N, C-alpha and C positions, 0 to 999 in steps of 0.2 A: 800456851796462851800468849798472844802477842801483847807487847807493851805499847801504849799510846805515846806517840811523840808529840803530836798536837791535834787539836780539834778547832775548827773554825765554822762560823756560820757562812752560808752563801745564799745566793738567790736574792729575793726582794729585800730581805732584812739586812743583808750586807750593804746594799745600795740605798737604803732608807726609803724604799718604795712600798714597804709592807703596809697593809691595812688590816682592819679587824678580822677579816676572813682569810688572811694569808697563812700559809703553812710555815713550818719551821724546818729549814734545811740545814743539815750539818755535813761537814766533810772532815773525815778523820784520817790521819796518816799514822801508821804503826811501824814497828820494827820488823814486821813480817817480810819474808822473802817471796811471798806469793805474787804471782803475776796477774791475779784477778782483782777486779774492783767489785766489792760486795755492795750491792745497793738494795735497800729495803724501804718500804713505806709502811708506817704503822696505821692503826685503825683511824687515826685522826688526819691522815693524809700527809704527815710529816715525813720528809725524805731524809735518808741517811746513806752516805757513801763512805765506805771504809777501804783504804788502799794501803798496801805495803810500801815502804820507802823506796825500794828499787823501781817498782812500777810507777810510783808517784813521780820520781825524777824522770823516767822515760816519757811519761805523759806530758810533764811540764816542758821538757826539751822539744817535744813534737808539737807544742802549741795548744794542747788541750785546754780549753777555756776554764774548766772547773779546776784543774791543777794550778794553772797560772793565777787564778783568783785566790785560791787557797794559799799559794806561796806568798803573795803580796797583801793578803788581807791584814788590816790593822787590828782585827778582832780575833785574836788567837788565844787559846788556852794551852800553854806548853806543859807537858807532863814529864816525860822521860828525861829531857835535858835538865829540867829544874832539879829533879831528884838526883841525877848524876852529879850536878854541880854541888849540891848540898853534901853529898858523900865525900867529894874530893876535898872540900874546905875543912 
């Protein structure tokens, strides 16, 4: 099972354009070495993208808008790095 490095919102909620009918989009980066982006939509239309760190960096360096948005998003929930920092201290 892959560990989550960070999760962020993206789409209309990231930019403050969401309205009552907007879906909730998330972008998650894991420590996986997979080169696939797993995308899913739940029954309520909420989009979720999950990508491994290697593929995330490749996508960001190639200019993928989703990856660049996730990289610079001010709304992140850090997981793995926070846990690792707590263990080191």
